[in-house]
C-alpha positions in Angstrom: 47.7 55.4 -11.7 45.5 55.3 -8.1 42.2 55.4 -9.2 40.1 58.4 -7.2 36.4 58.7 -6.3 36.8 62.9 -7.2 38.0 61.8 -11.0 34.6 60.1 -11.9 31.2 61.5 -12.4 28.4 59.1 -10.7 26.6 59.5 -13.8 29.3 57.2 -15.8 28.1 54.0 -14.4 30.8 51.5 -15.7 33.6 53.6 -14.5 31.8 54.8 -11.5 31.2 51.6 -10.5 34.9 50.7 -10.0 34.9 53.1 -7.0 31.7 53.0 -5.8 29.1 50.2 -5.8 25.5 50.6 -6.4 22.6 48.9 -4.1 21.2 47.8 -7.7 24.5 46.0 -8.5 24.3 44.5 -5.0 20.9 43.3 -5.7 21.8 41.8 -9.0 24.3 39.5 -7.2 21.4 37.7 -6.1 21.2 35.3 -9.4 24.8 34.4 -9.1 24.9 33.8 -5.3 22.5 31.0 -5.9 25.3 28.5 -7.2 27.5 29.2 -4.4 27.8 27.4 -0.9 29.1 28.9 2.4 32.3 27.6 3.8 30.7 25.6 6.7 33.7 24.3 8.8 32.1 22.7 11.4 29.9 23.6 14.5 31.9 25.1 17.3 28.8 26.0 19.5 29.2 24.3 22.8 25.3 24.0 23.3 22.9 22.1 20.9 21.1 24.5 18.4 23.7 25.7 16.0 21.1 26.0 13.6 17.8 27.7 13.6 14.9 25.9 11.4 12.2 27.7 9.5 10.1 25.2 11.2 8.0 26.1 13.9 7.5 24.4 17.5 9.3 24.5 20.9 12.6 25.6 20.8 14.9 28.1 21.9 13.8 31.6 20.2 10.1 33.1 20.1 8.7 33.6 17.1 4.9 35.0 17.5 1.9 34.7 19.7 -1.3 33.3 17.7 -4.7 32.5 18.9 -5.2 29.5 20.8 -6.0 26.4 19.0 -7.4 22.9 20.4 -4.7 20.5 21.1 -2.1 23.5 21.9 0.2 22.8 25.1 -1.3 25.0 27.8 2.2 25.6 29.2 2.8 27.7 26.2 -0.1 29.9 26.5 1.1 33.6 26.6 -0.8 35.0 29.3 0.0 38.7 28.9 -1.4 39.0 25.5 -4.5 36.8 26.6 -5.1 39.4 29.4 -4.8 42.3 27.0 -6.9 41.0 24.3 -9.6 39.0 26.3 -8.7 35.9 24.0 -6.5 33.0 24.7 -2.7 33.0 22.8 -0.3 30.5 22.5 3.1 31.2 22.2 5.2 29.9 19.0 8.9 29.1 19.3 11.7 28.3 16.1 13.5 25.3 16.8 17.4 26.6 16.5 18.6 25.0 13.7 19.4 27.8 11.1 22.7 29.2 11.4 23.6 32.9 11.7 25.9 34.0 9.0 27.8 37.6 10.5 29.6 39.4 7.5 32.1 41.8 8.7 33.2 44.5 5.9 35.9 46.9 6.2 35.5 50.5 4.7 38.6 52.3 6.1 40.1 54.5 3.6 43.0 52.4 2.5 40.2 50.1 1.4 39.4 52.8 -1.3 42.3 52.3 -3.3 43.3 50.7 -6.6 45.4 50.8 -9.7 43.6 48.1 -11.6 40.1 46.5 -11.7 38.0 48.1 -8.6 38.4 49.8 -5.6 39.1 47.2 -2.7 36.1 48.6 -1.2 34.1 47.5 -3.9 35.3 44.2 -4.4 34.7 43.9 -0.4 31.0 45.3 -1.1 30.7 42.9 -4.0 32.0 39.8 -2.0 29.6 40.6 1.2 26.7 41.1 -1.3 27.2 37.3 -2.8 27.6 36.3 0.4 24.5 37.5 2.1 22.4 36.4 -1.2 24.1 32.8 -0.7 23.0 32.6 2.9 19.5 33.8 2.2 19.1 31.1 -0.6 20.1 28.5 2.4 17.4 29.6 4.6 20.2 30.9 7.1 20.0 34.7 9.2 22.2 37.3 7.9 23.7 39.9 10.0 27.1 42.0 9.8 29.3 44.6 10.7 30.5 47.6 8.6 33.4 49.9 10.0 35.5 52.5 9.3 37.9 54.6 11.2 35.3 56.7 12.5 32.1 54.3 12.5 31.5 50.6 13.4 27.9 49.3 13.0 26.7 45.9 13.7 23.4 44.3 12.1 21.6 41.8 14.4 21.2 38.5 12.2 17.6 38.1 10.8 15.9 35.9 8.5 14.1 36.5 5.2 14.9 39.0 1.8 14.3 41.5 3.9 17.3 41.2 6.1 19.8 41.0 2.9 18.3 44.2 1.2 19.0 45.7 4.8 22.2 44.6 5.0 23.0 45.4 0.9 21.1 48.9 1.8 23.6 49.8 4.8 26.5 48.4 2.8 26.0 50.4 -0.6 25.6 53.8 1.8 28.9 52.6 3.8 30.7 52.2 0.5 29.8 55.8 -1.0 30.5 57.7 1.9 33.4 55.8 3.5 36.4 58.0 2.7 37.7 59.7 5.7 36.8 63.0 6.2 39.7 65.8 6.4 41.1 66.2 9.8 38.8 63.4 11.5 40.0 61.4 14.3 40.3 57.6 13.9 38.5 55.9 16.5 38.3 52.3 15.2 41.4 50.2 15.1 41.1 46.6 13.6 41.5 45.0 17.1 38.9 47.4 18.5 36.7 46.1 15.9 37.5 42.9 16.1 36.3 43.0 19.9 33.3 44.4 19.2 32.6 41.4 16.8 33.6 38.8 19.5 30.7 40.4 21.5 28.0 40.8 18.7 28.5 37.4 17.0 26.8 34.4 19.0 28.3 31.1 19.3 27.6 28.9 16.2 27.7 31.5 13.9 29.5 31.5 10.5 31.4 34.8 10.4 33.0 36.3 7.5 35.9 39.1 7.7 36.5 41.0 4.4 39.5 43.6 4.7 43.0 44.3 3.7 43.7 43.3 7.4 46.1 46.4 7.6 47.0 46.9 10.9 46.7 43.3 12.4 48.6 42.7 15.5 48.7 40.4 18.6 45.8 42.0 20.4 43.8 41.4 16.8 44.8 37.9 16.7 43.8 37.3 20.2 40.3 38.6 19.6 40.2 36.3 16.5 41.0 33.4 18.5 38.3 34.2 20.9 36.1 34.1 18.0 37.2 30.9 16.5 36.5 29.1 19.7 32.8 29.2 19.1 32.4 30.4 15.7 33.7 29.3 12.3 35.4 31.9 11.1 36.6 32.8 7.2 38.9 35.7 6.5 38.8 37.2 3.3 42.1 39.2 2.2 41.5 41.8 -0.5 44.6 43.1 -2.4 45.4 45.2 -5.0 48.1 43.8 -7.4 50.4 47.2 -6.8 50.2 45.8 -3.2 52.0 42.7 -3.9 54.4 43.8 -6.5 55.6 47.2 -7.5 57.0 48.0 -11.0 60.5 47.5 -11.4 61.5 51.0 -12.9 60.2 54.4 -12.6 58.6 57.2 -10.3 54.8 56.8 -9.5 52.1 59.4 -8.0 49.8 58.2 -5.5 47.3 60.5 -3.6 44.1 60.3 -1.6 43.0 63.8 -2.6 44.5 65.2 0.7 48.5 63.9 0.3 50.6 63.1 -2.4 53.4 60.1 -2.0 56.0 59.7 -4.7 57.6 56.4 -5.1 60.8 55.9 -6.8 61.0 52.1 -7.7 64.6 52.4 -8.7 65.6 52.4 -5.2 66.0 48.7 -4.9 66.0 48.5 -1.4 62.8 50.5 -0.9 61.5 48.2 -3.5 62.6 45.3 -1.5 61.2 46.6 2.0 57.7 47.4 0.4 57.4 44.0 -1.0 58.4 42.1 2.7 55.9 44.4 4.2 53.1 42.9 2.1 54.5 39.3 2.1 54.7 39.3 6.0 50.9 40.6 6.4 50.0 38.0 3.8 52.1 35.3 5.9 50.9 36.2 9.0 47.4 35.6 7.9 48.2 32.2 6.6 50.0 31.1 10.0 46.9 32.5 11.9 44.5 30.6 9.7 46.3 27.4 10.0 46.9 27.8 13.7 43.3 28.6 14.7 41.7 26.5 12.1 40.3 29.5 10.2 39.6 29.7 6.3 41.7 32.2 4.4 40.3 33.7 1.0 42.3 35.7 -1.2 41.2 38.1 -3.8 42.6 40.9 -5.9 41.2 43.7 -7.4 41.3 42.4 -11.0 39.6 39.2 -10.1 36.0 38.1 -10.4 34.5 37.6 -6.6 32.2 34.9 -7.5 35.4 32.9 -8.7 37.4 33.8 -5.7 34.3 32.8 -3.6 34.2 28.8 -5.3 
């Protein structure tokens, strides 16, 4: 039977967490994330400086202005701050060694679905939380993209624990309010979201896209190909077991609180068509990953997200 958000009270924590993830749950992922590794596939940036180090020096990225100290290069003097304060200040830069990690998370209505385990949206949020903490443990910058049918928001990669908490807070809020509103107009298709991702993910980034990839088409593949030219891209395909295999016999009712659909699995042709649709999407992702040098991870709603990432 389909799990529905309206069925559970938010006070019933163990059950409610199957359909909506809390900020506390995402924060608690920091410890298990310490034993995970990111999927570095090789720097694709054409320029030097695909990583940003925590050591300050003369690099590509301005960090701060501080009081001039004997021995500082006079070419680094920040004349605007010096003029404003009346005291000599020096510009301090970060060397580009540290890598931005950009995590895109699908929160469209089809992600708010499960028959077993947790909602696909909950699984996606936990996977994203684990990846964000892992990146923070490695000293990388964390940014992301959260998208639904009506909204798409990008968070610029930043350093430190505060950037993880900012991302997790946005993730928890989006997960809790991500169900499509009645009569709302869909504005963001998967291809539109990926087009934005190409613009926001800087060259040399490690990009994770966590989705069920419904609606993937030729235009979406073109955007992924562009992204893969300058970034390492990992596709994380989340699905519910019922999407891959319907029960062989019986009539099953599904609802999203607006519409009801009844599937009769005794209709063998319909059963075959349903399963072929899932297999085709799965195969398309697999072929795309092989062709474009992407990594592909598959994780079902009944699997442990930590084990999936390992």
